[in-house]
N, C-alpha and C positions, 0 to 999 in steps of 0.2 A: 181560117183552117185553125187557127188561134183559139177562132173565139165558139169552134163546133167545139173545140176538145174541152174549152171550159165548160158550157154547156154537159157534155157527158160527164165528165167530175161532179159538177153540181147534180145532175141526177144523182150519182150515184153514192154520194156523199148520205144522202139519206138511206139508201139502202144498207149501207156500211155501217149504220149507228143504229137501226133495225137488226142486223145480225148479230151485231156487237151484245146487244139486249136480249136477245134470243138466247144466245150462248151463255149468259151470267145467269139470265131463267131455268137453264136450262140443269147448270152446273150446280145453282143452288139449290134445285128440286130433290137431286141426287144428294148432296150433302142430309137434306132433311131424309131423306129416306135411309139412307145408311144409321143416320141416329136412331129413326124409328126403329129400326130393325136390331139396333144396340140394344138398347130400350125392353124391346122382345126377347130378347135372350136373357137379360138381368131377369126379367120376369119368372121366364120358367125354369132358372135357378132356385125362386124362391117358393117356385110351385112344388119342385119336387124335394125339399128339403121340407115343408110341410106335408109331403103323401108320405115322405117316410116318417115322421111323428105320429102321422096316425097309422099307419104300417102297424108304428110298434105300440101305440095303446091299444089295437082289434088285436095284438097279438099276447098284450099282456092280460086283458081281460078273459080272454078262451083260454088261457092256460089257467085262469081260477074260477073255470067252469060253465062261464057260461056259455049259451049261443052267440054264433054269428051274427043274426040278426040283433041281437041284444044286445052281444059288444059293439056292434055298430051307432045303435041307440047313442051307448055310453057313452060313447066317445065324439060323437056328433053334439052332444051337451045333456045328455036325457038324463036322468036318473034311473 
């Protein structure tokens, strides 16, 4: 009976290591996903600031009497 128990334990030890490895991989992939989402959120902040500056440029150029299309061209770097 003890030989059977020892054999069963040896068979299960490999499965335990595999499950531990699987758990670690799952946890690390969740951490990587969380970091990626944080980076995306921070990049949206910079895009929002850039859009605000662009809109202010458009309004300023339009207040000088130019059309919307000419204002967009100017704010995109045109002359």
